[in-house]
Structure formats: C-alpha cells, structure tokens
C-alpha positions as CSV (number, residue, x, y, z in Angstrom):
1,M,-0.8,-7.7,-29.1
2,A,0.1,-6.3,-32.5
3,R,-0.7,-2.8,-31.2
4,N,1.6,-3.4,-28.2
5,A,4.5,-4.2,-30.5
6,R,3.9,-1.1,-32.6
7,N,3.6,1.1,-29.5
8,L,7.1,0.0,-28.4
9,G,8.6,2.3,-31.0
10,R,6.4,5.4,-31.0
11,D,8.8,7.5,-29.0
12,G,11.9,7.9,-31.0
13,H,14.1,8.9,-28.1
14,D,13.1,5.9,-26.0
15,H,13.4,3.7,-29.0
16,K,17.0,4.8,-29.7
17,N,18.0,4.2,-26.0
18,M,16.5,0.7,-26.3
19,I,18.5,-0.1,-29.4
20,V,21.8,1.0,-27.9
21,M,21.1,-1.0,-24.7
22,T,20.2,-4.0,-26.9
23,L,23.5,-3.7,-28.7
24,S,25.5,-3.3,-25.5
25,E,26.6,-6.9,-25.4
26,G,27.7,-7.3,-29.0
27,P,26.7,-6.9,-32.7
28,K,23.2,-8.0,-33.7
29,T,21.2,-8.2,-36.9
30,L,17.9,-6.4,-37.4
31,P,15.8,-9.5,-36.6
32,E,17.8,-10.1,-33.4
33,I,17.2,-6.5,-32.4
34,Q,13.5,-7.0,-33.1
35,E,13.5,-10.1,-30.9
36,H,14.5,-8.0,-27.9
37,F,11.4,-5.9,-28.4
38,Y,9.1,-8.9,-28.6
39,A,10.6,-10.4,-25.5
40,F,9.0,-7.7,-23.4
41,L,5.6,-9.3,-24.1
42,R,6.4,-12.8,-23.0
43,P,6.1,-12.3,-19.3
44,F,2.4,-11.4,-20.0
45,G,1.9,-14.6,-22.0
46,F,2.4,-13.3,-25.6
47,F,4.5,-16.1,-27.2
48,T,3.0,-16.0,-30.7
49,N,5.5,-15.6,-33.5
50,F,5.0,-12.1,-35.0
51,R,6.8,-12.9,-38.2
52,H,4.4,-15.8,-38.8
53,H,1.1,-14.3,-37.8
54,N,1.7,-10.5,-38.2
55,P,4.2,-9.9,-41.0
56,G,2.7,-6.4,-41.7
57,E,3.3,-5.3,-38.1
58,C,6.8,-6.8,-38.2
59,D,7.6,-4.8,-41.3
60,Q,6.4,-1.5,-39.6
61,L,8.6,-2.2,-36.6
62,A,11.5,-3.1,-38.8
63,Q,11.1,0.1,-40.7
64,Q,11.0,2.2,-37.5
65,L,14.1,0.4,-36.2
66,L,15.9,1.1,-39.5
67,R,15.1,4.8,-39.2
68,D,16.3,4.9,-35.6
69,L,19.5,3.0,-36.6
70,D,20.2,5.5,-39.3
71,D,19.8,8.4,-36.8
72,L,22.2,6.6,-34.4
73,F,24.6,6.1,-37.2
74,A,24.5,9.8,-38.0
75,L,25.1,10.6,-34.3
76,G,28.1,8.3,-34.3
77,S,26.6,5.8,-31.8
78,V,26.2,2.9,-34.1
79,E,28.1,1.4,-37.1
80,R,27.3,-1.4,-39.5
81,L,29.4,-4.5,-40.1
82,D,27.9,-6.5,-43.0
83,E,24.4,-7.5,-41.8
84,R,25.1,-6.7,-38.2
85,Y,24.9,-3.4,-36.2
86,T,27.4,-2.7,-33.4
87,L,28.1,0.2,-31.0
88,T,30.9,2.7,-31.3
89,A,32.8,3.8,-28.2
90,A,30.4,6.7,-27.8
91,G,27.4,4.3,-28.3
92,Q,28.8,1.9,-25.7
93,Q,29.2,4.8,-23.2
94,Q,25.6,5.8,-23.9
95,A,24.3,2.3,-23.4
96,N,26.2,1.8,-20.1
97,K,24.7,5.0,-18.8
98,Q,21.2,4.0,-19.7
99,L,21.6,0.5,-18.2
100,I,22.8,2.0,-14.9
101,G,19.5,3.9,-14.7
102,V,17.5,0.8,-15.7
103,R,19.4,-1.3,-13.0
104,R,18.5,1.3,-10.3
105,F,14.9,1.2,-11.3
106,G,15.0,-2.6,-11.4
107,N,16.5,-2.8,-7.9
108,W,13.8,-0.4,-6.7
109,L,11.1,-2.7,-8.2
110,Q,12.6,-5.8,-6.7
111,G,12.7,-4.0,-3.3
112,L,9.0,-3.3,-3.5
113,K,8.4,-7.1,-3.8
114,Q,10.1,-7.8,-0.5
115,P,7.6,-8.8,2.3
116,Q,9.4,-6.4,4.8
117,T,8.9,-3.5,2.4
118,V,5.2,-4.3,2.1
119,S,4.9,-4.3,5.9
120,Q,6.7,-0.9,6.1
121,V,4.3,0.6,3.5
122,A,1.3,-0.9,5.4
123,V,2.4,0.6,8.7
124,G,2.5,4.1,7.2
125,A,-0.7,3.7,5.3
126,H,-2.8,2.3,8.2
127,L,-1.5,4.9,10.7
128,A,-2.3,7.7,8.2
129,L,-5.8,6.4,7.6
130,A,-6.5,5.9,11.3
131,A,-5.4,9.5,11.9
132,L,-7.9,10.6,9.3
133,K,-10.8,8.3,10.1
134,L,-10.8,8.4,13.9
135,P,-11.3,12.2,14.1
136,A,-13.9,12.0,11.4
137,G,-15.8,9.2,13.2
138,L,-15.6,11.0,16.6
139,I,-16.8,14.3,15.1
140,S,-19.6,12.8,13.1
141,G,-20.6,10.2,15.8
142,S,-20.9,7.4,13.1
143,I,-20.4,4.1,14.8
144,G,-19.6,2.5,11.5
145,L,-16.7,4.9,10.9
146,I,-15.5,4.7,14.5
147,N,-15.4,0.9,14.3
148,D,-13.6,1.1,11.0
149,A,-11.0,3.6,12.4
150,A,-10.4,1.3,15.4
151,D,-9.8,-1.6,13.1
152,T,-7.5,0.4,11.0
153,L,-5.5,1.5,14.0
154,L,-5.1,-2.1,15.0
155,D,-4.0,-2.9,11.4
156,G,-1.1,-0.5,11.9
157,L,-0.1,-2.4,15.0
158,S,-0.4,-5.7,13.1
159,S,1.7,-4.4,10.3
160,L,4.4,-3.6,12.8
161,L,4.1,-7.2,14.2
162,V,4.4,-8.6,10.6
163,Y,7.5,-6.6,9.9
164,A,9.1,-7.8,13.2
165,G,8.0,-11.4,12.4
166,L,9.6,-11.3,8.9
167,R,12.7,-9.6,10.1
168,F,13.3,-12.0,13.0
169,D,11.9,-15.1,11.3
170,K,8.9,-15.4,13.6
171,E,6.1,-15.3,11.0
172,R,4.1,-18.1,12.5
173,V,4.0,-16.4,15.9
174,V,2.9,-13.2,14.3
175,S,0.2,-14.9,12.3
176,V,-1.3,-16.2,15.6
177,L,-1.2,-12.7,17.1
178,L,-2.9,-11.3,14.0
179,V,-5.7,-13.7,14.2
180,I,-6.1,-13.0,17.9
181,L,-6.2,-9.2,17.2
182,M,-8.8,-9.7,14.5
183,L,-11.0,-11.8,16.8
184,G,-10.6,-9.2,19.6
185,T,-11.3,-6.3,17.3
186,G,-14.4,-8.1,15.9
187,G,-15.7,-8.8,19.4
188,L,-15.2,-5.2,20.7
189,T,-16.7,-3.6,17.6
190,F,-19.7,-5.9,17.7
191,Y,-20.3,-5.1,21.4
192,E,-20.1,-1.3,20.6
193,A,-22.5,-1.6,17.7
194,F,-24.9,-3.7,19.7
195,Q,-25.0,-1.0,22.5
196,R,-26.1,1.6,19.9
197,F,-29.4,-0.2,19.5
198,F,-30.2,0.9,23.1
199,L,-28.3,4.2,23.1
200,P,-28.8,5.6,19.6
201,I,-26.8,8.7,18.5
202,E,-27.7,11.0,15.6
203,P,-24.5,11.2,13.5
204,D,-23.4,14.7,12.4
205,I,-22.2,14.2,8.8
206,D,-20.1,16.6,6.8
207,W,-17.8,16.6,3.7
208,F,-14.8,15.6,5.9
209,T,-16.5,12.4,6.9
210,F,-17.2,11.4,3.3
211,L,-13.6,12.3,2.3
212,A,-12.2,10.1,5.0
213,V,-14.3,7.1,3.9
214,L,-13.4,7.6,0.2
215,L,-9.7,7.9,0.8
216,S,-9.8,4.8,3.0
217,A,-11.5,2.8,0.3
218,L,-9.0,3.8,-2.4
219,V,-5.9,3.3,-0.2
220,C,-7.1,-0.1,1.1
221,L,-7.9,-1.3,-2.4
222,G,-4.4,-0.6,-3.6
223,L,-2.7,-1.8,-0.4
224,G,-4.7,-5.0,-0.4
225,A,-3.7,-5.9,-4.0
226,Y,-0.1,-5.1,-3.2
227,Q,-0.1,-7.3,0.0
228,R,-1.9,-10.1,-1.8
229,Y,0.6,-10.1,-4.7
230,V,3.7,-10.2,-2.6
231,G,2.1,-12.6,-0.1
232,L,1.4,-15.1,-2.9
233,K,4.8,-14.7,-4.4
234,S,6.6,-15.1,-1.1
235,S,4.1,-17.6,0.4
236,S,3.6,-15.3,3.4
237,F,0.5,-16.3,5.4
238,A,0.8,-13.1,7.4
239,L,0.7,-10.8,4.3
240,I,-2.3,-12.8,3.0
241,A,-4.1,-12.3,6.3
242,Q,-3.4,-8.5,6.0
243,S,-4.6,-8.4,2.4
244,I,-7.9,-10.0,3.4
245,D,-8.3,-7.4,6.1
246,A,-7.6,-4.6,3.6
247,R,-10.2,-6.1,1.3
248,N,-12.7,-6.0,4.2
249,H,-11.9,-2.3,4.6
250,V,-13.0,-1.6,1.1
251,I,-16.3,-3.5,1.7
252,V,-16.6,-1.7,5.0
253,A,-16.1,1.7,3.3
254,A,-19.0,1.0,1.0
255,G,-21.1,0.0,4.0
256,V,-20.1,3.1,6.0
257,T,-21.0,5.3,3.1
258,T,-24.4,3.7,2.9
259,G,-24.8,4.3,6.7
260,L,-23.8,7.9,6.4
261,I,-26.2,8.6,3.6
262,A,-28.9,6.9,5.6
263,S,-28.1,9.1,8.6
264,L,-28.5,12.2,6.4
265,L,-32.0,10.9,5.7
266,H,-32.5,10.4,9.4
267,I,-32.5,6.6,9.2
268,R,-30.2,6.1,12.2
269,I,-30.7,2.4,12.6
270,L,-28.8,1.7,9.3
271,D,-25.5,3.1,10.6
272,T,-25.8,0.8,13.6
273,L,-26.5,-2.1,11.3
274,V,-23.5,-1.3,9.3
275,G,-21.4,-1.3,12.5
276,L,-22.7,-4.8,13.2
277,V,-22.0,-6.0,9.7
278,I,-18.4,-4.7,10.0
279,A,-17.9,-6.5,13.2
280,L,-19.3,-9.8,11.8
281,L,-17.1,-9.5,8.7
282,I,-14.0,-9.1,10.9
283,L,-15.0,-12.1,12.9
284,K,-15.7,-14.2,9.8
285,S,-12.3,-13.4,8.3
286,A,-10.5,-14.1,11.6
287,I,-12.2,-17.5,12.0
288,E,-11.3,-18.5,8.4
289,L,-7.7,-17.5,8.9
290,A,-7.6,-19.3,12.3
291,V,-8.7,-22.5,10.5
292,E,-5.9,-22.2,7.9
293,L,-3.4,-21.4,10.6
294,A,-4.5,-24.5,12.7
295,R,-3.9,-26.7,9.6
296,S,-0.4,-25.3,9.3
297,F,0.4,-26.3,12.9
298,G,-0.7,-29.8,12.0
299,E,2.2,-29.8,9.5
300,E,-0.3,-29.3,6.6
301,E,0.7,-26.4,4.4
302,P,-1.9,-23.6,4.2
303,D,-3.7,-23.6,0.8
304,L,-2.7,-20.0,-0.3
305,S,-3.8,-20.7,-3.9
306,R,-7.4,-20.2,-2.9
307,Y,-6.6,-16.5,-2.1
308,K,-5.5,-15.8,-5.7
309,P,-7.6,-13.0,-7.2
310,G,-9.7,-13.8,-10.2
311,F,-7.6,-11.7,-12.6
312,Y,-4.4,-13.4,-11.4
313,R,-5.9,-16.9,-12.2
314,R,-7.0,-15.6,-15.6
315,L,-3.5,-14.2,-16.4
316,E,-1.9,-17.6,-15.4
317,Q,-4.5,-19.4,-17.6
318,F,-3.9,-17.1,-20.5
319,R,-0.1,-17.4,-20.3
320,Q,-0.5,-21.2,-20.2
321,T,-2.8,-21.3,-23.2
322,Q,-0.6,-19.0,-25.2
323,L,2.5,-21.0,-24.4
324,S,0.8,-24.2,-25.5
325,T,-0.3,-22.6,-28.8
326,W,3.2,-21.4,-29.4
327,M,4.6,-24.9,-28.8
328,L,2.2,-26.2,-31.4
329,Y,3.5,-23.6,-33.8
330,L,7.1,-24.8,-33.1
331,I,6.1,-28.4,-33.8
332,Q,4.2,-27.5,-37.0
333,S,7.0,-25.4,-38.3
334,G,9.6,-28.1,-37.6
335,K,11.5,-26.0,-35.1
336,A,11.0,-28.6,-32.4
337,Q,10.7,-32.3,-33.3
338,T,11.3,-33.9,-29.9
339,R,10.1,-33.3,-26.4
340,I,13.6,-32.3,-25.4
341,E,13.8,-29.7,-28.2
342,L,10.4,-28.4,-27.2
343,H,11.6,-27.9,-23.6
344,A,14.9,-26.3,-24.8
345,Q,13.0,-23.8,-27.0
346,A,10.6,-22.9,-24.2
347,Q,13.5,-22.5,-21.7
348,D,15.2,-20.1,-24.1
349,A,12.0,-18.1,-24.5
350,F,11.8,-17.7,-20.7
351,N,15.5,-16.9,-20.4
352,F,15.2,-13.1,-20.0
353,S,18.8,-12.8,-18.8
354,Q,19.9,-12.8,-22.4
355,Y,18.1,-9.4,-22.9
356,P,20.1,-6.6,-21.2
357,V,17.1,-4.4,-20.3
358,L,14.9,-7.2,-19.0
359,R,17.8,-8.6,-17.0
360,E,18.5,-5.3,-15.3
361,L,14.7,-5.0,-14.5
362,G,14.7,-8.4,-12.9
363,V,12.0,-9.7,-15.2
364,G,11.3,-13.4,-14.9
365,L,12.9,-13.9,-11.5
366,D,9.6,-14.8,-9.9
367,L,8.2,-17.0,-12.7
368,S,7.9,-20.8,-12.1
369,V,9.4,-21.5,-15.5
370,D,10.0,-25.3,-15.2
371,E,6.6,-25.9,-13.8
372,T,4.9,-23.8,-16.4
373,I,6.7,-25.5,-19.3
374,E,6.1,-29.0,-18.1
375,Q,2.4,-28.3,-17.5
376,S,2.0,-27.1,-21.1
377,V,3.9,-30.0,-22.6
378,T,2.0,-32.5,-20.5
379,E,-1.3,-30.9,-21.6
380,L,-0.4,-31.2,-25.3
381,F,0.3,-34.9,-24.9
382,A,-2.8,-35.4,-22.7
383,R,-5.1,-33.8,-25.3
384,G,-3.5,-35.9,-28.1
385,W,-2.5,-32.9,-30.1
386,V,1.1,-34.1,-30.4
C-alpha cells in the first residue's frame, strides 16, 4: 500500500496534471491535496490512515508534491495564498482541459460496464472465434475442435439474443432460449462424439489447429471474466449464463489441446473422449442454469452470488476487513465517538464525488456503500470490540 502511494507521483508530468485537477474546485492546503491521492486507493479497500501508520511515506509524497507545486508556480499555473494553493487563470484552463479528457475516458469505462455493450463485444468475439476454429476443426478432422467451434457459433447467436433481450426488456425469455440452445448443443455434440467411437477418423494436426485453440482459450478467459463482472453488477442472469459458457470454453480448449497432442501420438480415442467430455460439460451447465431459471419463475430470485469468482469474494472480504480496521482507528483516535459519527466518517470516505478526477471517472458508482458500512459497524459491535 505504501509503495502504491509513492508510485502515484513518480511521473512528474502526470503528477502536475493531477495537482491542477485537484485544485480545479478551489484552494487547498498540502494535506488536502495529499488526501486526493490517497482517495484513489479506497475503492480497493485501503482505508488505513497514512499519516498515522506511514509518516515516512507521507513525508516523501509531500516533498514530491511541494517540488511539483514549485514547478507549477514557476509555470504560472499555481499561486499560494497563505497555507493554501490555488490555480491562476492559466492553471484553471489547463485543469479544465485535463478534466475533459478524464471525463471522456470515464464515460468510455462506464459504457463498457453496460450489459448491452458486453453483448455486442461477445457477438464479435464469438463470431471471430468460430470463423477461426471451424476451418481448423474441419481441416484437422478433430471432433473435439469441431464440437467446440459449433458451440462457439451458437454462442454468437446467443449473444445476439442477449443483446435483443436487454434492449427490449425481454431478458427472461432470452434466458430460456439460452438454456434451450445449450441443451440442444450439448445433445448434438454428444451424439457426434459418440458416433466417432464406431467411425474413427485420424485427425490431421498442424500449427494452425493449435493456434486456433490457444487464441480461443485466451479470448474466452477474458470474455468470461468481463461477462461475469458486468453480469454480477447488473444482476443479469443471461450474462451470467454466457460467462459460464465462456469458462467452459477455456476448459474445453485445454481438453482439445490434450486430444490434439494425443492424436499426434496416434492415440485417436482420446480426441473422441474429449468430444464427449465437452458435450457432457455443456449439458451439465445447461441443467444447472435451467434449475436456477425455474426458481426465478417461481418468484424466487436466482442466487447469483454463488457465481462470484474467488478473487472477487476475497476483494470484498479484504475491503470489509480494512474498513473495520479503519473504523477502529477512528474510534481510538477520538475522531468518531458515536455510531452516527462513525457512519458519517465512513460515508465521507466513500464520497468520491468530492474528488474531481475520481468523480469524472465514475469511481464508486457501483459500490453498495450503505450496505458495506452497516456490515462493518455491525461486525464491530457483534465482536464486542466497541
């Protein structure tokens, strides 16, 4: 954490831009400017007070800020009023220009978090992968790769359905179609793989085949994480379903690679077994999603929390623990003496709108602030620590 604070100021140019943007809404003291830099760490769970635990690091950052402020003073961008620093007309113009760029980038980031955007990205990714894997599977004759390509092609169709469902508010209908497609794909690929037991084919493997499988694994790994993140944030069952399918493709890619290597060693049966495993994996995921979907029709909300990745749960737990520790510091230092004061301090810490750069980036818009704070306060009382 200390290294992160120090790294914020290593690039002098970026540091100066940050300072002028920080001062864009009025004069500030040096500690207030520092606070803007520390605020960047809070969304990740770093609430610890630097001045209390890391005075040396704070001094280094303060010295760097003072040097940058001197440079800005020499450039005519900043002037000093007693203990406060303020922008000149030229500095305000520079700050406004920088904030416009940050706002554009923030709007782009927020756009990426929209479910419809995820669906559009998925359509392009799946169609491109299908165009790569299907020729590779047909040329090589690998049943595992052919089945994977067919599933990817259907994923492109399902992404179009998800986009239409989100756009026209028909997500539940689309979710049903997705499950039906997964069941149909699993059944067809299982039948095709089972036939190969009686009509074996010797796959013809080359570098293009391996390249198709490798690219498929990398793209699906990133796409699945993207779909899962936005699906959890927006509570979109359809996106969660697609993220599970993308995860399956990564597992499938590993299986197909094993089958291809086995084919090179003339162990043909393994490629057929991989095709069967792929089909069973598709069917298993489809059945699990069908159960969740059936529960939602019975007016029971699907439990999407079970689909949170391990690292996501660890990040939430880390953020909660750090917030509780910071609250204990506030109580110990006398900065919060009642439950109301503790809530107020925590609310202020999560109020990223008071920091120009973070506000333009849209930081904190998707955080469950009240729930997180109440959970930490309740835990402190439940443990008997306060």
